[in-house]
DSSP file (Angstrom, degrees, kcal/mol; ACC not computed):
  #  RESIDUE AA STRUCTURE BP1 BP2  ACC     N-H-->O    O-->H-N    N-H-->O    O-->H-N    TCO  KAPPA ALPHA  PHI   PSI    X-CA   Y-CA   Z-CA
    1    1 A M              0   0    0      0, 0.0     2,-0.4     0, 0.0    58,-0.2   0.000 360.0 360.0 360.0 137.1  -13.8   99.6  106.6
    2    2 A N  E     -A   58   0A   0     56,-2.6    56,-3.1    58,-0.1     2,-0.3  -0.921 360.0-161.8-115.7 140.7  -12.6  102.1  109.3
    3    3 A K  E     +A   57   0A   0     -2,-0.4     2,-0.3    54,-0.2    54,-0.2  -0.914  19.4 147.4-125.5 148.9  -14.8  103.4  112.1
    4    4 A T  E     -A   56   0A   0     52,-1.9    52,-3.2    -2,-0.3     2,-0.4  -0.914  40.2-107.9-157.1-178.3  -14.6  106.4  114.5
    5    5 A T  E     -AB  55  75A   0     70,-0.5    70,-2.5    -2,-0.3     2,-0.3  -0.980  31.4-170.5-123.5 135.6  -17.0  108.8  116.2
    6    6 A V  E     -AB  54  74A   0     48,-3.1    48,-3.4    -2,-0.4     2,-0.4  -0.863  14.9-148.5-124.4 158.4  -17.4  112.4  115.3
    7    7 A M        -     0   0    0     66,-2.5     2,-0.6    -2,-0.3    43,-0.1  -0.990   9.3-175.7-127.2 121.9  -19.1  115.5  116.8
    8    8 A L        +     0   0    0     -2,-0.4    44,-0.1    44,-0.3     6,-0.1  -0.817  14.6 164.6-118.0  87.9  -20.4  118.2  114.5
    9    9 A G        +     0   0    0     -2,-0.6     2,-0.3    42,-0.1    -1,-0.1   0.717  55.6  35.7 -83.0 -23.3  -21.7  120.8  116.8
   10   10 A T  S  > S-     0   0    0      1,-0.1     4,-1.9     0, 0.0     5,-0.1  -0.827  80.0-111.2-129.5 166.7  -22.1  123.9  114.6
   11   11 A I  H  > S+     0   0    0     -2,-0.3     4,-2.4     1,-0.2     5,-0.2   0.896 120.2  53.2 -61.0 -41.0  -23.2  124.7  111.0
   12   12 A N  H  > S+     0   0    0      1,-0.2     4,-2.6     2,-0.2    -1,-0.2   0.858 105.2  54.8 -64.4 -35.0  -19.6  125.7  110.2
   13   13 A D  H  > S+     0   0    0      2,-0.2     4,-2.8     1,-0.2    -1,-0.2   0.933 109.0  48.0 -60.9 -45.1  -18.4  122.3  111.5
   14   14 A V  H  X S+     0   0    0     -4,-1.9     4,-2.7     2,-0.2     5,-0.2   0.923 112.3  48.5 -62.7 -44.6  -20.8  120.5  109.1
   15   15 A K  H  X S+     0   0    0     -4,-2.4     4,-2.1     2,-0.2    -2,-0.2   0.934 114.5  45.1 -61.3 -47.1  -19.6  122.7  106.2
   16   16 A S  H  X S+     0   0    0     -4,-2.6     4,-1.6     2,-0.2    -2,-0.2   0.919 113.9  50.2 -62.9 -44.0  -15.9  122.1  107.0
   17   17 A F  H  X S+     0   0    0     -4,-2.8     4,-2.7    -5,-0.2     3,-0.2   0.932 111.1  47.8 -60.0 -48.9  -16.5  118.4  107.5
   18   18 A V  H  X S+     0   0    0     -4,-2.7     4,-2.5     1,-0.2    -1,-0.2   0.866 107.4  56.5 -64.0 -36.6  -18.4  118.0  104.2
   19   19 A S  H  < S+     0   0    0     -4,-2.1     4,-0.4    -5,-0.2    -1,-0.2   0.877 112.4  42.2 -65.0 -35.0  -15.7  119.9  102.2
   20   20 A V  H >< S+     0   0    0     -4,-1.6     3,-1.2    -3,-0.2     4,-0.3   0.932 115.6  48.2 -72.8 -47.1  -13.1  117.4  103.5
   21   21 A V  H >< S+     0   0    0     -4,-2.7     3,-2.0     1,-0.3    -2,-0.2   0.851 101.7  64.4 -64.2 -34.8  -15.3  114.3  103.0
   22   22 A S  T 3< S+     0   0    0     -4,-2.5    -1,-0.3     1,-0.3    -2,-0.2   0.715  94.1  61.8 -63.2 -20.0  -16.2  115.4   99.5
   23   23 A Q  T <  S+     0   0    0     -3,-1.2    -1,-0.3    -4,-0.4     2,-0.2   0.589  83.7 100.7 -81.1 -10.8  -12.6  115.0   98.4
   24   24 A C    <   -     0   0    0     -3,-2.0     4,-0.1    -4,-0.3    -3,-0.0  -0.535  63.1-152.5 -77.9 140.2  -12.6  111.3   99.2
   25   25 A D  S    S+     0   0    0     -2,-0.2     2,-0.3     2,-0.1    -1,-0.1   0.236  77.1  66.1 -95.3  14.1  -13.0  108.8   96.3
   26   26 A Y  S    S-     0   0    0     34,-0.0     2,-0.2     1,-0.0    34,-0.1  -0.826  95.2 -86.2-126.2 167.6  -14.7  106.2   98.6
   27   27 A D        -     0   0    0     32,-0.4    32,-2.8    -2,-0.3     2,-0.4  -0.504  35.5-171.1 -77.8 141.5  -18.0  106.1  100.5
   28   28 A V  E     -C   58   0A   0     30,-0.2    11,-3.0    -2,-0.2    12,-0.4  -0.994   7.5-167.7-131.9 125.3  -18.2  107.6  104.0
   29   29 A D  E     -CD  57  38A   0     28,-2.7    28,-2.6    -2,-0.4     2,-0.4  -0.856  13.1-150.0-114.8 148.2  -21.4  107.1  106.0
   30   30 A L  E     -CD  56  37A   0      7,-2.7     7,-2.6    -2,-0.3     2,-0.5  -0.970  15.8-162.3-113.0 133.1  -22.6  108.7  109.3
   31   31 A I  E     +CD  55  36A   0     24,-3.0    24,-2.0    -2,-0.4     2,-0.4  -0.966  15.1 172.2-123.2 124.5  -24.8  106.5  111.5
   32   32 A S  E >   - D   0  35A   0      3,-2.7     3,-2.1    -2,-0.5     2,-0.3  -0.946  68.9 -47.9-131.4 109.8  -27.0  107.9  114.2
   33   33 A G  T 3  S-     0   0    0     -2,-0.4    21,-0.0     1,-0.3     0, 0.0  -0.515 124.0 -21.5  64.8-123.7  -29.3  105.3  115.9
   34   34 A R  T 3  S+     0   0    0     -2,-0.3     2,-0.4    -3,-0.1    -1,-0.3   0.325 119.5  96.4-100.5   8.7  -30.9  103.4  113.0
   35   35 A Y  E <   -D   32   0A   0     -3,-2.1    -3,-2.7     2,-0.0     2,-0.4  -0.831  49.5-174.5-102.1 135.3  -30.3  106.1  110.4
   36   36 A A  E     +D   31   0A   0     -2,-0.4     2,-0.3    -5,-0.2    -5,-0.2  -0.997   7.2 178.9-127.0 132.1  -27.4  106.1  108.0
   37   37 A V  E     -D   30   0A   0     -7,-2.6    -7,-2.7    -2,-0.4     2,-0.4  -0.913  38.2 -96.3-130.1 158.1  -26.6  109.0  105.7
   38   38 A D  E >   -D   29   0A   0     -2,-0.3     3,-1.9    -9,-0.2    -9,-0.2  -0.597  29.0-142.8 -70.2 124.9  -24.0  109.8  103.1
   39   39 A A  T 3  S+     0   0    0    -11,-3.0   -18,-0.2    -2,-0.4   -17,-0.1   0.587  98.3  64.8 -69.6  -8.9  -21.4  112.0  104.9
   40   40 A K  T 3  S+     0   0    0    -12,-0.4     2,-0.7   -19,-0.1    -1,-0.3   0.460  85.7  88.0 -88.9  -1.9  -20.9  114.0  101.6
   41   41 A S    <>  -     0   0    0     -3,-1.9     4,-2.3     1,-0.2     5,-0.2  -0.866  56.3-168.6-104.7 111.2  -24.6  115.2  101.9
   42   42 A I  H  > S+     0   0    0     -2,-0.7     4,-2.3     1,-0.2    -1,-0.2   0.928  93.2  49.8 -60.9 -44.5  -25.1  118.4  103.9
   43   43 A M  H  > S+     0   0    0      1,-0.2     4,-0.7     2,-0.2    -1,-0.2   0.898 109.7  51.5 -62.5 -39.8  -28.9  117.8  103.9
   44   44 A G  H >4 S+     0   0    0      1,-0.2     3,-0.8     2,-0.2     4,-0.3   0.913 109.4  49.6 -61.9 -43.1  -28.4  114.3  105.1
   45   45 A I  H >< S+     0   0    0     -4,-2.3     3,-1.8     1,-0.2    -2,-0.2   0.905 106.7  54.9 -63.9 -41.6  -26.2  115.3  108.0
   46   46 A F  H 3< S+     0   0    0     -4,-2.3    -1,-0.2     1,-0.3    -2,-0.2   0.651  97.7  65.3 -69.5 -11.8  -28.7  118.0  109.1
   47   47 A S  T << S+     0   0    0     -3,-0.8    -1,-0.3    -4,-0.7    -2,-0.2   0.589  92.7  81.8 -81.7  -9.1  -31.4  115.2  109.3
   48   48 A L  S <  S-     0   0    0     -3,-1.8     2,-1.1    -4,-0.3     6,-0.0  -0.483  97.3 -97.9 -91.4 163.8  -29.4  113.6  112.1
   49   49 A D    >   -     0   0    0      1,-0.2     3,-0.9    -2,-0.1    -2,-0.1  -0.723  39.9-176.7 -80.0 101.6  -29.4  114.5  115.8
   50   50 A L  T 3   +     0   0    0     -2,-1.1   -42,-0.2     1,-0.2    -1,-0.2   0.418  67.4  81.7 -84.7   2.4  -26.2  116.7  115.9
   51   51 A S  T 3  S+     0   0    0      2,-0.1    -1,-0.2   -44,-0.1   -42,-0.1   0.582  94.3  50.8 -80.8  -8.1  -26.4  117.2  119.7
   52   52 A K  S <  S-     0   0    0     -3,-0.9   -44,-0.3   -44,-0.1   -46,-0.1  -0.871 100.8 -87.5-125.0 157.6  -24.8  113.7  120.2
   53   53 A P        -     0   0    0      0, 0.0     2,-0.4     0, 0.0   -46,-0.2  -0.326  43.8-143.6 -61.1 149.4  -21.6  112.1  118.8
   54   54 A I  E     -A    6   0A   0    -48,-3.4   -48,-3.1    -4,-0.1     2,-0.3  -0.938  11.2-119.5-121.0 138.0  -22.2  110.3  115.5
   55   55 A K  E     -AC   5  31A   0    -24,-2.0   -24,-3.0    -2,-0.4     2,-0.4  -0.566  27.8-157.9 -75.6 138.1  -20.6  107.1  114.3
   56   56 A L  E     -AC   4  30A   0    -52,-3.2   -52,-1.9    -2,-0.3     2,-0.5  -0.960   8.4-169.0-119.0 135.4  -18.6  107.4  111.1
   57   57 A E  E     -AC   3  29A   0    -28,-2.6   -28,-2.7    -2,-0.4     2,-0.6  -0.981   4.1-163.8-124.4 119.4  -17.7  104.5  108.7
   58   58 A A  E     -AC   2  28A   0    -56,-3.1   -56,-2.6    -2,-0.5     2,-1.9  -0.909  15.3-143.6-102.2 120.3  -15.1  105.1  106.0
   59   59 A H        +     0   0    0    -32,-2.8   -32,-0.4    -2,-0.6     2,-0.3  -0.486  65.4  93.4 -87.1  69.7  -15.3  102.3  103.3
   60   60 A T  S    S-     0   0    0     -2,-1.9     3,-0.2   -34,-0.1    -2,-0.1  -0.970  75.4-125.3-152.0 159.6  -11.6  102.1  102.6
   61   61 A D  S    S+     0   0    0     -2,-0.3     2,-0.5     1,-0.2    -1,-0.1   0.831 103.0  37.4 -78.5 -32.9   -8.7  100.0  103.8
   62   62 A D        +     0   0    0      1,-0.1    -1,-0.2    -3,-0.1     4,-0.2  -0.883  57.5 153.3-126.5 100.7   -6.5  103.0  104.7
   63   63 A A     >  +     0   0    0     -2,-0.5     4,-3.2    -3,-0.2     5,-0.3   0.210  41.5 109.0-107.2  13.5   -8.3  105.9  106.3
   64   64 A S  H  > S+     0   0    0      1,-0.2     4,-1.8     2,-0.2    -1,-0.1   0.895  81.7  45.7 -61.7 -40.8   -5.4  107.3  108.3
   65   65 A E  H  > S+     0   0    0      2,-0.2     4,-1.7    -3,-0.2    -1,-0.2   0.919 114.8  48.3 -67.4 -42.4   -4.9  110.3  106.0
   66   66 A F  H  > S+     0   0    0      1,-0.2     4,-1.5     2,-0.2    -2,-0.2   0.934 110.9  50.1 -61.3 -47.1   -8.6  111.0  106.0
   67   67 A F  H  < S+     0   0    0     -4,-3.2    -1,-0.2     1,-0.2    -2,-0.2   0.847 107.9  54.7 -62.4 -33.4   -8.8  110.7  109.8
   68   68 A A  H >< S+     0   0    0     -4,-1.8     3,-0.8    -5,-0.3    -1,-0.2   0.876 106.9  51.0 -65.3 -36.8   -5.9  113.1  110.1
   69   69 A Q  H 3< S+     0   0    0     -4,-1.7     3,-0.3     1,-0.2    -2,-0.2   0.800 117.8  37.8 -71.0 -28.7   -7.8  115.7  108.1
   70   70 A I  T >X S+     0   0    0     -4,-1.5     3,-2.3     1,-0.2     4,-0.8   0.175  78.3 119.1-107.6  17.8  -10.9  115.4  110.3
   71   71 A K  T <4  +     0   0    0     -3,-0.8     3,-0.4     1,-0.3    -1,-0.2   0.781  67.4  64.4 -57.1 -28.1   -9.1  115.0  113.6
   72   72 A Q  T 34 S+     0   0    0     -3,-0.3    -1,-0.3     1,-0.2    -2,-0.1   0.724 107.0  43.3 -68.2 -18.8  -10.8  118.2  115.0
   73   73 A F  T <4 S+     0   0    0     -3,-2.3   -66,-2.5   -67,-0.1     2,-0.3   0.599  90.6 103.8 -98.8 -13.6  -14.2  116.5  114.7
   74   74 A I  E  <  -B    6   0A   0     -4,-0.8     2,-0.3    -3,-0.4   -68,-0.3  -0.517  50.2-169.4 -76.8 133.7  -13.2  113.1  116.2
   75   75 A V  E      B    5   0A   0    -70,-2.5   -70,-0.5    -2,-0.3    -2,-0.0  -0.896 360.0 360.0-117.9 150.9  -14.2  112.3  119.7
   76   76 A E              0   0    0     -2,-0.3   -70,-0.1   -72,-0.1    -1,-0.1   0.441 360.0 360.0 -88.3 360.0  -13.0  109.4  121.9
């Protein structure tokens, strides 16, 4: 499992993010506080507090290509 933190500040960010994540053949979760949602679900993402960075967990051994595709959303 690979972890990072992302920021999805606008509706267009969420749409772009979901379109990239939907191409993954493994599970990707977003965790905010005690809530975890499927990162491929637009409705699930909008149920989170998007004003703060969100933890991302990619359930794969090699997420380097995926992280490269979403680098614009990754925050340190």
